[in-house]
Gaussian input, Z-matrix of N, CA and C with variables (Angstrom, degrees):
# hf/3-21g

backbone

0 1
 N
 C     1     B1
 C     2     B2     1     A1
 N     3     B3     2     A2     1     D1
 C     4     B4     3     A3     2     D2
 C     5     B5     4     A4     3     D3
 N     6     B6     5     A5     4     D4
 C     7     B7     6     A6     5     D5
 C     8     B8     7     A7     6     D6
 N     9     B9     8     A8     7     D7
 C    10    B10     9     A9     8     D8
 C    11    B11    10    A10     9     D9
 N    12    B12    11    A11    10    D10
 C    13    B13    12    A12    11    D11
 C    14    B14    13    A13    12    D12
 N    15    B15    14    A14    13    D13
 C    16    B16    15    A15    14    D14
 C    17    B17    16    A16    15    D15
 N    18    B18    17    A17    16    D16
 C    19    B19    18    A18    17    D17
 C    20    B20    19    A19    18    D18
 N    21    B21    20    A20    19    D19
 C    22    B22    21    A21    20    D20
 C    23    B23    22    A22    21    D21
 N    24    B24    23    A23    22    D22
 C    25    B25    24    A24    23    D23
 C    26    B26    25    A25    24    D24
 N    27    B27    26    A26    25    D25
 C    28    B28    27    A27    26    D26
 C    29    B29    28    A28    27    D27
 N    30    B30    29    A29    28    D28
 C    31    B31    30    A30    29    D29
 C    32    B32    31    A31    30    D30
 N    33    B33    32    A32    31    D31
 C    34    B34    33    A33    32    D32
 C    35    B35    34    A34    33    D33
 N    36    B36    35    A35    34    D34
 C    37    B37    36    A36    35    D35
 C    38    B38    37    A37    36    D36
 N    39    B39    38    A38    37    D37
 C    40    B40    39    A39    38    D38
 C    41    B41    40    A40    39    D39
 N    42    B42    41    A41    40    D40
 C    43    B43    42    A42    41    D41
 C    44    B44    43    A43    42    D42
 N    45    B45    44    A44    43    D43
 C    46    B46    45    A45    44    D44
 C    47    B47    46    A46    45    D45
 N    48    B48    47    A47    46    D46
 C    49    B49    48    A48    47    D47
 C    50    B50    49    A49    48    D48
 N    51    B51    50    A50    49    D49
 C    52    B52    51    A51    50    D50
 C    53    B53    52    A52    51    D51
 N    54    B54    53    A53    52    D52
 C    55    B55    54    A54    53    D53
 C    56    B56    55    A55    54    D54
 N    57    B57    56    A56    55    D55
 C    58    B58    57    A57    56    D56
 C    59    B59    58    A58    57    D57
 N    60    B60    59    A59    58    D58
 C    61    B61    60    A60    59    D59
 C    62    B62    61    A61    60    D60
 N    63    B63    62    A62    61    D61
 C    64    B64    63    A63    62    D62
 C    65    B65    64    A64    63    D63
 N    66    B66    65    A65    64    D64
 C    67    B67    66    A66    65    D65
 C    68    B68    67    A67    66    D66
 N    69    B69    68    A68    67    D67
 C    70    B70    69    A69    68    D68
 C    71    B71    70    A70    69    D69
 N    72    B72    71    A71    70    D70
 C    73    B73    72    A72    71    D71
 C    74    B74    73    A73    72    D72
 N    75    B75    74    A74    73    D73
 C    76    B76    75    A75    74    D74
 C    77    B77    76    A76    75    D75
 N    78    B78    77    A77    76    D76
 C    79    B79    78    A78    77    D77
 C    80    B80    79    A79    78    D78
 N    81    B81    80    A80    79    D79
 C    82    B82    81    A81    80    D80
 C    83    B83    82    A82    81    D81
 N    84    B84    83    A83    82    D82
 C    85    B85    84    A84    83    D83
 C    86    B86    85    A85    84    D84
 N    87    B87    86    A86    85    D85
 C    88    B88    87    A87    86    D86
 C    89    B89    88    A88    87    D87
 N    90    B90    89    A89    88    D88
 C    91    B91    90    A90    89    D89
 C    92    B92    91    A91    90    D90
 N    93    B93    92    A92    91    D91
 C    94    B94    93    A93    92    D92
 C    95    B95    94    A94    93    D93
 N    96    B96    95    A95    94    D94
 C    97    B97    96    A96    95    D95
 C    98    B98    97    A97    96    D96
 N    99    B99    98    A98    97    D97
 C   100   B100    99    A99    98    D98
 C   101   B101   100   A100    99    D99
 N   102   B102   101   A101   100   D100
 C   103   B103   102   A102   101   D101
 C   104   B104   103   A103   102   D102
 N   105   B105   104   A104   103   D103
 C   106   B106   105   A105   104   D104
 C   107   B107   106   A106   105   D105
 N   108   B108   107   A107   106   D106
 C   109   B109   108   A108   107   D107
 C   110   B110   109   A109   108   D108
 N   111   B111   110   A110   109   D109
 C   112   B112   111   A111   110   D110
 C   113   B113   112   A112   111   D111
 N   114   B114   113   A113   112   D112
 C   115   B115   114   A114   113   D113
 C   116   B116   115   A115   114   D114
 N   117   B117   116   A116   115   D115
 C   118   B118   117   A117   116   D116
 C   119   B119   118   A118   117   D117
 N   120   B120   119   A119   118   D118
 C   121   B121   120   A120   119   D119
 C   122   B122   121   A121   120   D120
 N   123   B123   122   A122   121   D121
 C   124   B124   123   A123   122   D122
 C   125   B125   124   A124   123   D123
 N   126   B126   125   A125   124   D124
 C   127   B127   126   A126   125   D125
 C   128   B128   127   A127   126   D126
 N   129   B129   128   A128   127   D127
 C   130   B130   129   A129   128   D128
 C   131   B131   130   A130   129   D129
 N   132   B132   131   A131   130   D130
 C   133   B133   132   A132   131   D131
 C   134   B134   133   A133   132   D132
 N   135   B135   134   A134   133   D133
 C   136   B136   135   A135   134   D134
 C   137   B137   136   A136   135   D135
 N   138   B138   137   A137   136   D136
 C   139   B139   138   A138   137   D137
 C   140   B140   139   A139   138   D138
 N   141   B141   140   A140   139   D139
 C   142   B142   141   A141   140   D140
 C   143   B143   142   A142   141   D141
 N   144   B144   143   A143   142   D142
 C   145   B145   144   A144   143   D143
 C   146   B146   145   A145   144   D144
 N   147   B147   146   A146   145   D145
 C   148   B148   147   A147   146   D146
 C   149   B149   148   A148   147   D147
 N   150   B150   149   A149   148   D148
 C   151   B151   150   A150   149   D149
 C   152   B152   151   A151   150   D150
 N   153   B153   152   A152   151   D151
 C   154   B154   153   A153   152   D152
 C   155   B155   154   A154   153   D153
 N   156   B156   155   A155   154   D154
 C   157   B157   156   A156   155   D155
 C   158   B158   157   A157   156   D156
 N   159   B159   158   A158   157   D157
 C   160   B160   159   A159   158   D158
 C   161   B161   160   A160   159   D159
 N   162   B162   161   A161   160   D160
 C   163   B163   162   A162   161   D161
 C   164   B164   163   A163   162   D162
 N   165   B165   164   A164   163   D163
 C   166   B166   165   A165   164   D164
 C   167   B167   166   A166   165   D165
 N   168   B168   167   A167   166   D166
 C   169   B169   168   A168   167   D167
 C   170   B170   169   A169   168   D168
 N   171   B171   170   A170   169   D169
 C   172   B172   171   A171   170   D170
 C   173   B173   172   A172   171   D171
 N   174   B174   173   A173   172   D172
 C   175   B175   174   A174   173   D173
 C   176   B176   175   A175   174   D174
 N   177   B177   176   A176   175   D175
 C   178   B178   177   A177   176   D176
 C   179   B179   178   A178   177   D177
 N   180   B180   179   A179   178   D178
 C   181   B181   180   A180   179   D179
 C   182   B182   181   A181   180   D180
 N   183   B183   182   A182   181   D181
 C   184   B184   183   A183   182   D182
 C   185   B185   184   A184   183   D183
 N   186   B186   185   A185   184   D184
 C   187   B187   186   A186   185   D185
 C   188   B188   187   A187   186   D186
 N   189   B189   188   A188   187   D187
 C   190   B190   189   A189   188   D188
 C   191   B191   190   A190   189   D189
 N   192   B192   191   A191   190   D190
 C   193   B193   192   A192   191   D191
 C   194   B194   193   A193   192   D192
 N   195   B195   194   A194   193   D193
 C   196   B196   195   A195   194   D194
 C   197   B197   196   A196   195   D195
 N   198   B198   197   A197   196   D196
 C   199   B199   198   A198   197   D197
 C   200   B200   199   A199   198   D198
 N   201   B201   200   A200   199   D199
 C   202   B202   201   A201   200   D200
 C   203   B203   202   A202   201   D201
 N   204   B204   203   A203   202   D202
 C   205   B205   204   A204   203   D203
 C   206   B206   205   A205   204   D204
 N   207   B207   206   A206   205   D205
 C   208   B208   207   A207   206   D206
 C   209   B209   208   A208   207   D207
 N   210   B210   209   A209   208   D208
 C   211   B211   210   A210   209   D209
 C   212   B212   211   A211   210   D210
 N   213   B213   212   A212   211   D211
 C   214   B214   213   A213   212   D212
 C   215   B215   214   A214   213   D213
 N   216   B216   215   A215   214   D214
 C   217   B217   216   A216   215   D215
 C   218   B218   217   A217   216   D216
 N   219   B219   218   A218   217   D217
 C   220   B220   219   A219   218   D218
 C   221   B221   220   A220   219   D219
 N   222   B222   221   A221   220   D220
 C   223   B223   222   A222   221   D221
 C   224   B224   223   A223   222   D222
 N   225   B225   224   A224   223   D223
 C   226   B226   225   A225   224   D224
 C   227   B227   226   A226   225   D225
 N   228   B228   227   A227   226   D226
 C   229   B229   228   A228   227   D227
 C   230   B230   229   A229   228   D228
 N   231   B231   230   A230   229   D229
 C   232   B232   231   A231   230   D230
 C   233   B233   232   A232   231   D231
 N   234   B234   233   A233   232   D232
 C   235   B235   234   A234   233   D233
 C   236   B236   235   A235   234   D234
 N   237   B237   236   A236   235   D235
 C   238   B238   237   A237   236   D236
 C   239   B239   238   A238   237   D237
 N   240   B240   239   A239   238   D238
 C   241   B241   240   A240   239   D239
 C   242   B242   241   A241   240   D240
 N   243   B243   242   A242   241   D241
 C   244   B244   243   A243   242   D242
 C   245   B245   244   A244   243   D243
 N   246   B246   245   A245   244   D244
 C   247   B247   246   A246   245   D245
 C   248   B248   247   A247   246   D246
 N   249   B249   248   A248   247   D247
 C   250   B250   249   A249   248   D248
 C   251   B251   250   A250   249   D249
 N   252   B252   251   A251   250   D250
 C   253   B253   252   A252   251   D251
 C   254   B254   253   A253   252   D252
 N   255   B255   254   A254   253   D253
 C   256   B256   255   A255   254   D254
 C   257   B257   256   A256   255   D255
 N   258   B258   257   A257   256   D256
 C   259   B259   258   A258   257   D257
 C   260   B260   259   A259   258   D258
 N   261   B261   260   A260   259   D259
 C   262   B262   261   A261   260   D260
 C   263   B263   262   A262   261   D261
 N   264   B264   263   A263   262   D262
 C   265   B265   264   A264   263   D263
 C   266   B266   265   A265   264   D264
 N   267   B267   266   A266   265   D265
 C   268   B268   267   A267   266   D266
 C   269   B269   268   A268   267   D267
 N   270   B270   269   A269   268   D268
 C   271   B271   270   A270   269   D269
 C   272   B272   271   A271   270   D270
 N   273   B273   272   A272   271   D271
 C   274   B274   273   A273   272   D272
 C   275   B275   274   A274   273   D273
 N   276   B276   275   A275   274   D274
 C   277   B277   276   A276   275   D275
 C   278   B278   277   A277   276   D276

   B1=1.4838
   B2=1.6185
   B3=1.2627
   B4=1.4470
   B5=1.5008
   B6=1.3564
   B7=1.4024
   B8=1.5351
   B9=1.3654
   B10=1.4110
   B11=1.5644
   B12=1.2508
   B13=1.5143
   B14=1.5190
   B15=1.2702
   B16=1.5091
   B17=1.5533
   B18=1.2891
   B19=1.3473
   B20=1.5523
   B21=1.4119
   B22=1.4818
   B23=1.5627
   B24=1.1340
   B25=1.3732
   B26=1.4764
   B27=1.3200
   B28=1.5228
   B29=1.5183
   B30=1.3235
   B31=1.3813
   B32=1.5764
   B33=1.3448
   B34=1.4339
   B35=1.5047
   B36=1.3420
   B37=1.4003
   B38=1.3683
   B39=1.4261
   B40=1.4648
   B41=1.4912
   B42=1.3415
   B43=1.5247
   B44=1.5823
   B45=1.2525
   B46=1.5235
   B47=1.4586
   B48=1.3724
   B49=1.5476
   B50=1.5960
   B51=1.2155
   B52=1.6424
   B53=1.4785
   B54=1.2570
   B55=1.3952
   B56=1.5191
   B57=1.3680
   B58=1.4274
   B59=1.5851
   B60=1.3019
   B61=1.4180
   B62=1.5287
   B63=1.3338
   B64=1.4651
   B65=1.4427
   B66=1.2040
   B67=1.4380
   B68=1.5772
   B69=1.3514
   B70=1.4528
   B71=1.4295
   B72=1.4509
   B73=1.4059
   B74=1.6109
   B75=1.3265
   B76=1.4606
   B77=1.5271
   B78=1.2741
   B79=1.5824
   B80=1.5158
   B81=1.3601
   B82=1.4700
   B83=1.5692
   B84=1.2452
   B85=1.4688
   B86=1.5155
   B87=1.2997
   B88=1.3739
   B89=1.5709
   B90=1.3039
   B91=1.5319
   B92=1.6189
   B93=1.3665
   B94=1.3414
   B95=1.4975
   B96=1.3232
   B97=1.4746
   B98=1.5027
   B99=1.3922
   B100=1.4052
   B101=1.5357
   B102=1.3933
   B103=1.4819
   B104=1.5422
   B105=1.4019
   B106=1.3929
   B107=1.5524
   B108=1.3559
   B109=1.4138
   B110=1.4457
   B111=1.3084
   B112=1.5789
   B113=1.5287
   B114=1.3016
   B115=1.4568
   B116=1.4832
   B117=1.3708
   B118=1.3724
   B119=1.5613
   B120=1.2536
   B121=1.4334
   B122=1.5035
   B123=1.3710
   B124=1.4592
   B125=1.5219
   B126=1.4036
   B127=1.4302
   B128=1.4873
   B129=1.2943
   B130=1.3627
   B131=1.5043
   B132=1.1329
   B133=1.5687
   B134=1.4033
   B135=1.3686
   B136=1.4474
   B137=1.5110
   B138=1.3599
   B139=1.4090
   B140=1.5727
   B141=1.3348
   B142=1.5143
   B143=1.5564
   B144=1.2576
   B145=1.3887
   B146=1.5245
   B147=1.3805
   B148=1.4653
   B149=1.4890
   B150=1.3524
   B151=1.4168
   B152=1.5472
   B153=1.3495
   B154=1.4203
   B155=1.6524
   B156=1.3634
   B157=1.4502
   B158=1.4654
   B159=1.2245
   B160=1.4013
   B161=1.5856
   B162=1.2276
   B163=1.5142
   B164=1.4798
   B165=1.3915
   B166=1.4426
   B167=1.4236
   B168=1.3063
   B169=1.5204
   B170=1.4814
   B171=1.2782
   B172=1.4349
   B173=1.5142
   B174=1.3133
   B175=1.4728
   B176=1.5474
   B177=1.3101
   B178=1.5993
   B179=1.4691
   B180=1.3938
   B181=1.3894
   B182=1.4873
   B183=1.3187
   B184=1.5194
   B185=1.5240
   B186=1.3425
   B187=1.3675
   B188=1.4413
   B189=1.3289
   B190=1.4653
   B191=1.5862
   B192=1.2261
   B193=1.3688
   B194=1.4489
   B195=1.2686
   B196=1.5539
   B197=1.4774
   B198=1.4254
   B199=1.3650
   B200=1.5702
   B201=1.3364
   B202=1.4491
   B203=1.5500
   B204=1.3125
   B205=1.3795
   B206=1.6694
   B207=1.4023
   B208=1.4501
   B209=1.5516
   B210=1.3489
   B211=1.4618
   B212=1.6011
   B213=1.3250
   B214=1.3958
   B215=1.5539
   B216=1.2895
   B217=1.4116
   B218=1.5873
   B219=1.2828
   B220=1.5054
   B221=1.5049
   B222=1.4345
   B223=1.4253
   B224=1.5858
   B225=1.4026
   B226=1.5265
   B227=1.4834
   B228=1.3297
   B229=1.5313
   B230=1.4550
   B231=1.3057
   B232=1.5503
   B233=1.4146
   B234=1.3159
   B235=1.5081
   B236=1.4125
   B237=1.3200
   B238=1.6591
   B239=1.4188
   B240=1.3096
   B241=1.4758
   B242=1.4468
   B243=1.3105
   B244=1.4229
   B245=1.5121
   B246=1.3490
   B247=1.4043
   B248=1.5362
   B249=1.2391
   B250=1.4882
   B251=1.5969
   B252=1.4119
   B253=1.4360
   B254=1.5145
   B255=1.2231
   B256=1.5194
   B257=1.4507
   B258=1.3134
   B259=1.4335
   B260=1.5120
   B261=1.3929
   B262=1.2332
   B263=1.5069
   B264=1.3179
   B265=1.4869
   B266=1.6765
   B267=1.2463
   B268=1.6119
   B269=1.4407
   B270=1.3871
   B271=1.4786
   B272=1.4978
   B273=1.2522
   B274=1.4893
   B275=1.4541
   B276=1.3523
   B277=1.3829
   B278=1.4841
   A1=109.72
   A2=113.01
   A3=119.10
   A4=112.53
   A5=118.30
   A6=120.26
   A7=111.03
   A8=116.08
   A9=122.55
   A10=110.70
   A11=117.00
   A12=118.10
   A13=111.24
   A14=120.86
   A15=119.55
   A16=105.77
   A17=114.99
   A18=122.06
   A19=102.59
   A20=108.86
   A21=116.26
   A22=108.70
   A23=114.49
   A24=126.71
   A25=109.86
   A26=117.11
   A27=120.15
   A28=104.95
   A29=114.84
   A30=120.58
   A31=102.82
   A32=117.89
   A33=122.57
   A34=109.17
   A35=110.98
   A36=123.70
   A37=114.29
   A38=121.49
   A39=121.66
   A40=107.81
   A41=109.65
   A42=112.89
   A43=107.70
   A44=112.52
   A45=121.74
   A46=115.18
   A47=116.94
   A48=118.95
   A49=107.10
   A50=111.86
   A51=112.78
   A52=113.69
   A53=122.76
   A54=127.33
   A55=119.80
   A56=113.54
   A57=123.20
   A58=110.04
   A59=122.93
   A60=121.99
   A61=117.04
   A62=116.91
   A63=118.11
   A64=110.93
   A65=122.29
   A66=123.85
   A67=112.03
   A68=113.29
   A69=113.77
   A70=116.89
   A71=114.71
   A72=119.06
   A73=111.44
   A74=116.10
   A75=122.68
   A76=107.45
   A77=119.27
   A78=116.18
   A79=111.26
   A80=120.16
   A81=121.80
   A82=105.61
   A83=120.41
   A84=123.78
   A85=109.57
   A86=120.58
   A87=125.80
   A88=109.58
   A89=116.49
   A90=119.40
   A91=109.89
   A92=119.68
   A93=118.48
   A94=116.36
   A95=115.89
   A96=120.63
   A97=114.72
   A98=118.14
   A99=114.39
   A100=119.09
   A101=115.49
   A102=118.90
   A103=112.39
   A104=113.87
   A105=117.82
   A106=111.60
   A107=115.04
   A108=121.96
   A109=108.71
   A110=114.73
   A111=118.29
   A112=108.38
   A113=123.47
   A114=124.87
   A115=108.78
   A116=116.27
   A117=118.00
   A118=110.15
   A119=119.12
   A120=124.62
   A121=117.03
   A122=113.57
   A123=123.35
   A124=113.12
   A125=111.05
   A126=119.28
   A127=111.99
   A128=123.41
   A129=128.25
   A130=115.06
   A131=116.20
   A132=120.82
   A133=109.96
   A134=118.04
   A135=119.57
   A136=116.80
   A137=119.87
   A138=124.60
   A139=116.41
   A140=109.40
   A141=114.40
   A142=109.06
   A143=115.16
   A144=116.07
   A145=118.30
   A146=111.01
   A147=120.12
   A148=110.31
   A149=116.38
   A150=120.77
   A151=111.71
   A152=114.04
   A153=116.40
   A154=105.07
   A155=110.89
   A156=115.57
   A157=116.10
   A158=116.98
   A159=127.51
   A160=114.76
   A161=112.70
   A162=121.54
   A163=109.33
   A164=112.43
   A165=122.31
   A166=112.73
   A167=116.12
   A168=120.42
   A169=104.86
   A170=121.70
   A171=122.09
   A172=115.87
   A173=113.93
   A174=118.61
   A175=112.20
   A176=113.46
   A177=112.86
   A178=107.34
   A179=118.71
   A180=117.27
   A181=118.47
   A182=113.84
   A183=116.89
   A184=107.21
   A185=124.94
   A186=124.95
   A187=110.96
   A188=120.19
   A189=128.96
   A190=104.63
   A191=119.71
   A192=122.27
   A193=115.04
   A194=116.71
   A195=124.72
   A196=106.83
   A197=118.23
   A198=118.27
   A199=113.74
   A200=119.40
   A201=119.24
   A202=113.48
   A203=114.46
   A204=120.40
   A205=106.83
   A206=110.83
   A207=111.37
   A208=108.50
   A209=113.24
   A210=118.26
   A211=102.57
   A212=117.40
   A213=124.16
   A214=109.67
   A215=119.11
   A216=123.87
   A217=108.84
   A218=117.99
   A219=119.72
   A220=105.12
   A221=116.80
   A222=122.15
   A223=112.56
   A224=110.42
   A225=110.94
   A226=116.58
   A227=114.79
   A228=118.86
   A229=111.84
   A230=122.79
   A231=120.60
   A232=111.95
   A233=120.98
   A234=120.40
   A235=112.56
   A236=113.53
   A237=112.98
   A238=115.19
   A239=121.11
   A240=120.99
   A241=112.08
   A242=121.65
   A243=120.96
   A244=117.16
   A245=114.64
   A246=120.74
   A247=110.40
   A248=116.97
   A249=122.46
   A250=110.96
   A251=114.58
   A252=118.01
   A253=112.80
   A254=119.18
   A255=118.96
   A256=109.37
   A257=122.21
   A258=123.13
   A259=113.84
   A260=119.03
   A261=122.18
   A262=123.10
   A263=108.44
   A264=117.62
   A265=108.63
   A266=118.43
   A267=118.49
   A268=107.74
   A269=109.40
   A270=111.15
   A271=114.35
   A272=122.28
   A273=125.00
   A274=107.99
   A275=115.69
   A276=126.89
   A277=119.51
   D1=135.50
   D2=-178.25
   D3=-89.48
   D4=128.53
   D5=-177.82
   D6=-106.19
   D7=-12.85
   D8=177.01
   D9=-92.60
   D10=136.09
   D11=-178.72
   D12=-72.29
   D13=140.87
   D14=178.86
   D15=-82.93
   D16=143.12
   D17=-179.84
   D18=-114.32
   D19=154.88
   D20=177.49
   D21=-116.22
   D22=141.35
   D23=178.92
   D24=-84.60
   D25=124.26
   D26=-174.10
   D27=-79.99
   D28=146.88
   D29=-179.03
   D30=-134.87
   D31=127.98
   D32=-176.93
   D33=-98.84
   D34=122.94
   D35=-179.87
   D36=-128.30
   D37=156.18
   D38=179.21
   D39=-94.28
   D40=135.58
   D41=178.95
   D42=-81.47
   D43=107.70
   D44=-179.79
   D45=-102.38
   D46=15.26
   D47=-173.75
   D48=-65.71
   D49=-38.96
   D50=175.82
   D51=-66.98
   D52=-25.52
   D53=-177.89
   D54=-96.71
   D55=-8.41
   D56=-176.17
   D57=-57.98
   D58=-48.46
   D59=178.90
   D60=-61.35
   D61=-38.67
   D62=174.74
   D63=-74.24
   D64=-32.76
   D65=176.69
   D66=-67.78
   D67=-39.70
   D68=175.92
   D69=-66.68
   D70=-36.14
   D71=-178.95
   D72=-74.02
   D73=-29.16
   D74=173.30
   D75=-66.61
   D76=-47.00
   D77=-178.68
   D78=-69.90
   D79=-34.04
   D80=175.68
   D81=-61.84
   D82=-48.12
   D83=-178.24
   D84=-57.50
   D85=-44.67
   D86=-177.60
   D87=-70.53
   D88=-30.66
   D89=-179.35
   D90=-78.23
   D91=-28.99
   D92=-178.64
   D93=-97.71
   D94=-15.12
   D95=-179.90
   D96=-123.43
   D97=103.13
   D98=-175.95
   D99=-63.57
   D100=-22.11
   D101=172.78
   D102=-65.00
   D103=-45.41
   D104=-179.97
   D105=-65.87
   D106=-38.02
   D107=179.95
   D108=-58.88
   D109=-51.72
   D110=-178.56
   D111=-61.44
   D112=-33.22
   D113=176.11
   D114=-63.01
   D115=-50.17
   D116=-172.64
   D117=-66.75
   D118=-36.68
   D119=175.98
   D120=-61.68
   D121=-38.72
   D122=-173.80
   D123=-87.68
   D124=-40.78
   D125=-172.46
   D126=-147.69
   D127=71.06
   D128=-176.38
   D129=-53.50
   D130=-37.23
   D131=177.56
   D132=-61.07
   D133=-50.31
   D134=176.41
   D135=-65.34
   D136=-35.97
   D137=169.20
   D138=-54.43
   D139=-42.56
   D140=179.74
   D141=-71.41
   D142=-38.22
   D143=178.85
   D144=-66.09
   D145=-36.26
   D146=-178.92
   D147=-73.87
   D148=-43.50
   D149=-171.46
   D150=79.59
   D151=-171.73
   D152=-175.70
   D153=-145.74
   D154=125.43
   D155=179.60
   D156=60.17
   D157=31.25
   D158=176.42
   D159=82.92
   D160=8.76
   D161=178.61
   D162=-110.32
   D163=140.88
   D164=173.30
   D165=-94.42
   D166=174.02
   D167=178.49
   D168=-125.99
   D169=83.88
   D170=175.56
   D171=-68.42
   D172=121.34
   D173=-177.32
   D174=-131.37
   D175=155.09
   D176=175.33
   D177=-62.75
   D178=155.05
   D179=175.86
   D180=-58.31
   D181=-32.89
   D182=178.91
   D183=-67.08
   D184=-43.68
   D185=-179.61
   D186=-67.04
   D187=-39.41
   D188=-179.85
   D189=-60.80
   D190=-50.60
   D191=-177.81
   D192=-61.45
   D193=-43.36
   D194=176.62
   D195=-60.68
   D196=-51.99
   D197=-172.27
   D198=-67.31
   D199=-33.24
   D200=178.33
   D201=-71.25
   D202=-14.73
   D203=-167.46
   D204=-90.63
   D205=-5.93
   D206=-174.38
   D207=-83.68
   D208=141.05
   D209=176.47
   D210=-121.99
   D211=122.59
   D212=-176.28
   D213=-150.64
   D214=150.24
   D215=-174.20
   D216=-103.37
   D217=-17.76
   D218=179.18
   D219=-135.04
   D220=162.80
   D221=-179.91
   D222=-63.09
   D223=-47.58
   D224=177.90
   D225=-56.74
   D226=-40.57
   D227=170.56
   D228=-60.75
   D229=-41.35
   D230=177.48
   D231=-69.18
   D232=-35.16
   D233=172.53
   D234=-63.81
   D235=-47.04
   D236=175.17
   D237=-59.86
   D238=-36.06
   D239=178.32
   D240=-79.68
   D241=-30.81
   D242=170.40
   D243=-61.96
   D244=-42.69
   D245=174.55
   D246=-61.72
   D247=-45.28
   D248=176.50
   D249=-57.81
   D250=-44.59
   D251=179.70
   D252=-68.75
   D253=-28.35
   D254=-173.75
   D255=-93.80
   D256=-27.14
   D257=-176.30
   D258=-102.57
   D259=-15.71
   D260=-170.63
   D261=71.85
   D262=10.90
   D263=-172.31
   D264=-74.95
   D265=130.34
   D266=178.46
   D267=-66.35
   D268=155.30
   D269=172.47
   D270=-78.28
   D271=137.81
   D272=-178.35
   D273=-67.91
   D274=144.01
   D275=176.60
   D276=-90.65

C-alpha cells in the first residue's frame, strides 16, 4: 500500500489542435511537389507566404514562428524537427 501521494511532473506543450489541418496540408504539398518542398526547406517563411496551388496555410503565430525557425535538408528531417518544435519532445539518442 502506498501512503505517499503520487505527483505528476508538468510538461509544457504547444496546443496545435487548431493548426493541425494547415500543417497537414503544408506537408502534403511538400510531399507531392518537389518545387514547393525545396522552397519549404530553403525558405519556410516565403513558402508559407506564397502558399501552394492557390491555398494558404493559416497558422497561429506560435506555430508559424516555430515552423519558420526549422532548418532541414530533407522533408523527413523537416517533419521530425517540426514535431520536436511543436511538442517539445527531445530527440532520441
